[in-house]
Structures are given as C-alpha cells and as structure tokens.
C-alpha positions as CSV (number, residue, x, y, z in Angstrom):
1,X,0.0,0.1,-0.1
2,X,1.4,3.6,-1.1
3,X,2.4,5.7,1.7
4,X,1.4,9.0,-0.1
5,X,-1.3,11.4,1.3
6,X,-1.0,14.0,-1.3
7,X,-1.9,17.9,-0.8
8,X,-3.3,19.7,-3.5
9,X,-0.3,20.7,-5.0
10,X,1.1,17.8,-5.3
11,X,-2.1,15.9,-6.3
12,X,-2.0,18.9,-9.4
13,X,1.6,18.6,-10.1
14,X,1.0,14.9,-10.1
15,X,-1.9,15.3,-12.7
16,X,0.2,17.5,-15.1
17,X,3.5,14.6,-14.8
18,X,0.5,11.8,-16.0
19,X,-1.2,14.2,-18.6
20,X,2.3,15.4,-19.9
21,X,3.8,11.9,-20.7
22,X,0.7,10.7,-22.4
23,X,0.8,9.9,-26.7
24,X,-2.5,11.8,-26.7
25,X,-4.5,14.7,-25.3
26,X,-5.6,14.6,-21.8
27,X,-8.8,16.2,-20.1
28,X,-9.7,15.6,-16.4
29,X,-12.1,17.7,-14.1
30,X,-12.4,16.2,-10.3
31,X,-14.2,18.3,-8.2
32,X,-14.5,17.2,-4.0
33,X,-18.5,18.4,-3.6
34,X,-17.9,19.4,0.0
35,X,-14.8,21.4,-0.2
36,X,-15.4,22.8,-4.2
37,X,-11.5,22.1,-4.4
38,X,-10.6,20.6,-8.1
39,X,-7.8,18.9,-9.9
40,X,-7.8,19.6,-13.8
41,X,-6.3,19.5,-17.1
42,X,-8.1,20.7,-19.7
43,X,-11.4,20.7,-18.1
44,X,-13.2,22.7,-21.4
45,X,-11.8,20.7,-24.2
46,X,-13.8,18.6,-26.4
47,X,-13.2,14.9,-26.5
48,X,-14.6,11.8,-27.8
49,X,-16.6,10.2,-25.5
50,X,-16.9,6.9,-26.6
51,X,-19.7,4.9,-24.6
52,X,-19.8,7.4,-21.8
53,X,-22.6,9.6,-23.9
54,X,-24.8,6.7,-23.0
55,X,-25.1,8.3,-19.7
56,X,-26.8,11.3,-21.6
57,X,-29.5,8.6,-23.2
58,X,-30.1,7.4,-19.9
59,X,-31.0,11.1,-18.3
60,X,-33.3,11.3,-21.5
61,X,-35.0,8.2,-21.0
62,X,-35.7,9.3,-17.5
63,X,-36.9,12.7,-18.9
64,X,-39.4,11.0,-20.9
65,X,-39.9,8.5,-18.5
66,X,-41.2,11.8,-16.1
67,X,-42.9,13.1,-19.1
68,X,-45.4,10.0,-19.7
69,X,-43.8,9.3,-23.0
70,X,-42.1,6.1,-21.8
71,X,-43.2,3.3,-19.8
72,X,-40.0,1.9,-18.2
73,X,-42.0,-1.4,-17.7
74,X,-43.0,-1.7,-21.5
75,X,-41.9,-4.7,-23.0
76,X,-39.5,-4.1,-26.5
77,X,-38.3,-7.5,-28.7
78,X,-35.1,-7.5,-30.7
79,X,-35.1,-8.3,-34.1
80,X,-32.3,-8.8,-36.6
81,X,-31.7,-5.3,-37.6
82,X,-31.3,-3.7,-34.3
83,X,-28.6,-6.3,-33.5
84,X,-25.3,-4.6,-33.2
85,X,-21.4,-5.5,-32.3
86,X,-19.3,-4.7,-30.0
87,X,-19.7,-4.6,-26.2
88,X,-22.5,-5.9,-24.6
89,X,-24.7,-9.4,-24.8
90,X,-27.8,-8.4,-26.6
91,X,-25.8,-8.8,-30.1
92,X,-24.8,-12.5,-29.6
93,X,-28.5,-13.3,-28.9
94,X,-30.8,-14.5,-31.0
95,X,-33.3,-11.8,-32.1
96,X,-36.6,-12.0,-30.6
97,X,-35.5,-11.8,-26.8
98,X,-38.3,-9.6,-24.8
99,X,-36.7,-7.0,-22.6
100,X,-38.4,-4.2,-20.9
101,X,-37.3,-0.3,-21.4
102,X,-36.0,-0.3,-17.6
103,X,-33.6,-3.7,-18.8
104,X,-32.4,-1.9,-21.6
105,X,-31.4,0.9,-19.8
106,X,-29.8,-1.5,-17.1
107,X,-28.2,-3.5,-19.9
108,X,-26.7,0.1,-21.4
109,X,-25.1,1.0,-18.1
110,X,-23.9,-1.9,-16.5
111,X,-23.0,-4.0,-19.5
112,X,-22.5,-0.8,-22.2
113,X,-24.6,-2.7,-24.3
114,X,-24.6,-1.2,-28.0
115,X,-27.8,-2.8,-29.3
116,X,-29.6,-1.9,-26.4
117,X,-28.3,1.7,-26.7
118,X,-29.6,2.1,-30.7
119,X,-32.9,0.2,-29.5
120,X,-33.3,3.0,-27.0
121,X,-32.6,5.9,-29.3
122,X,-34.7,4.5,-31.6
123,X,-37.8,4.5,-28.8
124,X,-36.7,8.2,-28.0
125,X,-37.2,9.3,-31.1
126,X,-33.8,9.5,-32.8
127,X,-30.4,11.1,-32.2
128,X,-31.6,15.0,-33.0
129,X,-34.5,14.1,-30.5
130,X,-32.3,12.8,-27.6
131,X,-29.8,15.9,-28.0
132,X,-33.4,18.1,-28.1
133,X,-34.1,16.6,-24.7
134,X,-30.6,16.8,-22.8
135,X,-30.1,20.3,-23.5
136,X,-33.6,20.7,-22.3
137,X,-32.2,18.9,-19.3
138,X,-29.4,21.7,-19.2
139,X,-26.3,19.7,-20.7
140,X,-26.2,20.6,-24.3
141,X,-22.4,20.2,-24.3
142,X,-23.5,16.2,-24.1
143,X,-23.9,15.3,-28.0
144,X,-24.7,12.1,-29.6
145,X,-23.6,11.9,-33.0
146,X,-24.9,8.8,-34.4
147,X,-26.5,5.2,-33.1
148,X,-23.7,2.3,-32.8
149,X,-22.3,1.3,-36.3
150,X,-20.8,-2.2,-35.5
151,X,-21.9,-4.8,-37.4
152,X,-23.0,-8.1,-34.9
153,X,-20.8,-11.1,-34.7
154,X,-21.6,-13.9,-37.5
155,X,-22.4,-16.1,-34.4
156,X,-26.1,-14.8,-34.5
157,X,-26.6,-12.8,-37.8
158,X,-24.3,-14.9,-40.1
159,X,-21.8,-13.1,-42.6
160,X,-22.9,-9.9,-42.9
161,X,-23.3,-8.9,-46.7
162,X,-21.9,-5.2,-46.8
163,X,-18.3,-4.1,-45.2
164,X,-18.9,-2.6,-41.8
165,X,-18.9,1.1,-41.5
166,X,-15.2,2.7,-40.6
167,X,-14.2,4.0,-37.2
168,X,-15.6,8.1,-38.7
169,X,-16.8,10.0,-36.2
170,X,-17.1,9.5,-32.2
171,X,-20.3,8.3,-30.8
172,X,-20.6,11.4,-29.3
173,X,-18.6,14.3,-28.0
174,X,-18.0,16.2,-24.4
175,X,-15.9,18.2,-22.1
176,X,-15.0,17.0,-18.7
177,X,-16.3,20.0,-17.3
178,X,-20.3,18.9,-18.7
179,X,-19.7,15.6,-17.4
180,X,-18.6,16.3,-14.0
181,X,-21.5,19.2,-13.8
182,X,-24.0,16.2,-14.5
183,X,-22.4,14.0,-11.7
184,X,-22.9,17.0,-9.9
185,X,-26.4,17.5,-10.2
186,X,-26.8,13.5,-10.2
187,X,-26.2,13.7,-6.7
188,X,-27.8,16.7,-5.3
189,X,-31.0,15.3,-7.1
190,X,-31.7,17.6,-9.8
191,X,-31.1,15.5,-12.8
192,X,-35.0,14.9,-13.8
193,X,-36.1,14.7,-10.1
194,X,-34.5,13.6,-7.1
195,X,-35.8,10.1,-7.8
196,X,-34.8,10.0,-11.0
197,X,-31.4,11.1,-10.0
198,X,-31.6,8.5,-7.3
199,X,-32.1,5.5,-9.5
200,X,-29.7,6.4,-12.0
201,X,-26.9,6.4,-9.4
202,X,-28.0,3.1,-8.6
203,X,-27.7,1.4,-11.9
204,X,-24.2,3.5,-12.2
205,X,-23.1,2.0,-9.4
206,X,-23.5,-1.5,-10.9
207,X,-21.7,-0.7,-14.1
208,X,-19.3,-3.5,-14.5
209,X,-15.6,-1.9,-15.4
210,X,-13.3,-1.1,-13.0
211,X,-10.2,-1.3,-15.1
212,X,-9.8,2.8,-15.4
213,X,-10.3,5.1,-12.7
214,X,-10.1,2.3,-10.4
215,X,-7.5,0.3,-11.9
216,X,-5.1,0.8,-9.1
217,X,-7.5,0.9,-6.0
218,X,-6.7,-2.4,-3.7
219,X,-10.9,-2.4,-3.1
220,X,-14.2,-0.7,-4.2
221,X,-17.1,-1.1,-1.8
222,X,-19.9,-2.9,-4.3
223,X,-23.5,-2.4,-3.5
224,X,-25.5,-2.0,-1.2
225,X,-22.0,-2.0,1.0
226,X,-21.1,1.9,1.8
227,X,-17.4,2.8,1.2
228,X,-15.4,2.0,4.4
229,X,-11.8,2.3,5.1
230,X,-10.7,-1.0,2.7
231,X,-12.1,1.3,-0.4
232,X,-14.2,3.9,-1.6
233,X,-17.8,3.3,-3.9
234,X,-18.5,4.2,-7.4
235,X,-20.8,5.0,-9.0
236,X,-19.9,5.8,-12.9
237,X,-19.8,5.0,-16.3
238,X,-16.9,4.3,-18.7
239,X,-16.0,4.3,-22.6
240,X,-13.4,2.7,-24.6
241,X,-12.8,2.5,-28.4
242,X,-9.4,2.6,-30.2
243,X,-7.3,5.2,-28.5
244,X,-9.6,6.4,-26.1
245,X,-10.5,6.4,-22.9
246,X,-13.2,7.6,-21.0
247,X,-14.5,7.3,-17.1
248,X,-16.9,10.0,-15.4
249,X,-18.9,9.1,-12.1
250,X,-18.9,9.9,-8.6
251,X,-16.3,8.5,-6.1
252,X,-17.8,7.7,-2.8
253,X,-14.9,8.4,0.3
254,X,-16.0,6.4,3.5
255,X,-16.8,8.5,6.7
256,X,-16.9,12.4,6.5
257,X,-14.8,12.0,3.2
258,X,-17.4,13.4,1.2
259,X,-17.6,13.1,-2.4
260,X,-16.2,13.4,-5.5
261,X,-17.9,14.3,-9.6
262,X,-15.0,13.7,-11.6
263,X,-14.5,13.1,-15.6
264,X,-11.4,11.7,-17.2
265,X,-10.6,11.4,-20.4
266,X,-7.7,10.6,-23.1
267,X,-8.0,10.7,-27.1
268,X,-5.6,10.8,-29.7
269,X,-3.4,8.0,-27.7
270,X,-0.7,6.2,-29.8
271,X,-1.4,2.8,-28.5
272,X,-4.5,1.5,-30.1
273,X,-4.8,-1.5,-28.6
274,X,-8.3,-2.8,-26.7
275,X,-6.9,-4.5,-23.6
276,X,-6.6,-4.0,-20.4
277,X,-2.8,-3.2,-20.6
278,X,-3.5,-0.3,-22.9
279,X,-1.4,3.3,-22.7
280,X,-5.3,4.9,-21.9
281,X,-6.1,2.2,-19.2
282,X,-3.3,2.8,-17.3
283,X,-3.2,6.6,-17.6
284,X,-6.7,7.3,-16.3
285,X,-5.8,4.3,-13.5
286,X,-2.9,6.8,-12.5
287,X,-5.4,9.9,-12.6
288,X,-8.0,7.7,-10.3
289,X,-5.1,7.2,-7.7
290,X,-4.0,10.8,-7.4
291,X,-7.4,11.2,-6.7
292,X,-7.8,9.1,-4.1
293,X,-4.9,10.0,-2.7
294,X,-5.7,13.7,-2.6
295,X,-9.0,13.0,-0.9
296,X,-8.5,9.8,0.9
297,X,-9.8,10.8,4.8
298,X,-7.7,8.7,6.6
299,X,-6.4,7.7,9.3
300,X,-4.6,5.2,7.3
301,X,-3.4,5.9,3.8
302,X,-5.2,5.8,0.6
303,X,-5.8,1.9,0.0
304,X,-3.7,2.0,-3.4
305,X,-1.4,-0.3,-4.9
306,X,2.5,0.4,-4.8
307,X,4.3,2.6,-7.6
308,X,1.1,4.2,-9.1
309,X,1.6,7.5,-8.3
310,X,4.8,9.2,-10.0
311,X,7.6,8.9,-8.0
312,X,8.3,12.5,-7.4
313,X,5.1,12.8,-5.9
314,X,4.7,9.6,-3.5
315,X,6.2,11.4,0.1
316,X,3.5,12.0,2.5
317,X,2.1,15.4,3.0
C-alpha cells in the first residue's frame, strides 16, 4: 500500500506529470463536492466520449418517463436489424428476445450494451430527439452523434452482406467539465427529479468495468455496501474505443470524506489496442490514484497499489 497522501499542490503537479507523458490529449476535472476543491487538466476541451455518452441517453429516458412518453415496464423485442456488435450481450443473442425498457437501460449502463443503446435511441425518437431532450435538461455540451455502427458477430447474424463502416466520427462529444457538472447534479438530485437521479445512481453503481479510474484501488465497495477503510464506492460510466478512454462518475469516500464528481478522458493515443494493458487504461488509472490519494480521509494511507503515483509525488504530506 502506498504511503502517499497528497496535498493539493502535489496532487495537481502529479496530474500534470501523468498528462504530459501521454501520447495523446488528456482532460480531467475532479471536484470534491463538499469543499469545492478541484484537480483539473484542460477541463473545457471537447473529447470523443466513446460509451460514456450512453449516460446522456439514460438521462433522456428518465426525462421522457417523467413526461409520460416512455413506460419503463413496456416490453420490446429485439429484431435482426437491432443487433449491434461491440460491447454487451444482446448482439450475440437470437432476435426476438423481449426486454423491458428498464432492462435496456440497465444493460446499456451496466454492460455498455450497444444493441440496447441503439434500441433506446429509436424509442426516444432518434439522435436529434435525444440531443434536444438532453439540452432541455441543461446539458447541451453532451452531444450524441449517431447510433452505434458495428456489425453484429456472425454467431447470430451470419456473414454480413456489406463491409462494416469505418471508425468515422466519435459516438458522442463532451467536455470533462460538462460530465462533471452532470454528476454533481445527479448527486444533488437535480437531474429530472430526486427519484430519477437516485435511480440512475443505483444503476451506475452496478456498472461492471473497474479497469480505468479505480484500476489501482485495492478495493471498491460494491453496492449495497458503503465505502469503508478498505476502499471507496463508485457510481460511473466508462467508454473505450481505439485510442480513446473515458471514465466519468462519483467517487464516494468513507466516513466524513465526502464525494468527488469526476471525468477523465484520453483521446488520440498512439496505443490503439483494446486490452486493459493499453496506455489509456493505465493513464486513467493513474489519474484515479491521484484523486484517491488527494482526498482519502484516512486515518491510514489511501488504499492504492504501490508504484501507481509519479515517483516525485509519493512523499507523505
């Protein structure tokens, strides 16, 4: 376990060290909600969101539900045209499977299911309708560009009759500051209404990826457990595409440590591999370690793996 407990100046310097060593562009905003203290690096720069834009789709589902336009209990059957490759499970299951709208939301967030995502975009009225609704919620900087464009695997769909589309434009764009603001508002119960915000956070706490921001944490409290001296809790959404990693969420600290709203992004990276050993995973993990080392309430040191902080910033404060 690292002995580091960073003061603000050392933590900000560590962020800059990690970001400067990256092969691409890095953005970060992490705000301790109780104190207002921030760690940042280019928080206002637009990045490709990868799958983190699915959080905006989820918020629009909740908005339309509150207006009576969407019934979360309504059942929807998958069709061959819905099946999409990439992350998730629906794309490798036979068409005709019936899911509720609420199930599609859970799959989109917890397993980052691309088929569920595209189905929800259609149910909401399309890409333009999603962006209009998200702007009405107060987050015009979260912009969905298109539905997921990935061929389903031949396991279910057979051989495709045309070549899959290239990488093209990112699925969505946003700034770290806009995502951080959304999570601040979720924490305060201001996204749609308190009940909707709370429901979204419960789902986000069950998100299954732990290889980015909490990569170097020795433990993460799983719901319904509360964070304790062994590890923090996290409600988050992650995103991966080649050369890009994004992680945005809330970091819940134990006892009186408070809560940190954050968004970390890395794009245009030279390492375009899609494994957890990729540069982007390591980079965001180091930013997550800095966040925890700065705001961990103690009394002991932050529960981090040794060697995850820049060497010149590992002295105890």
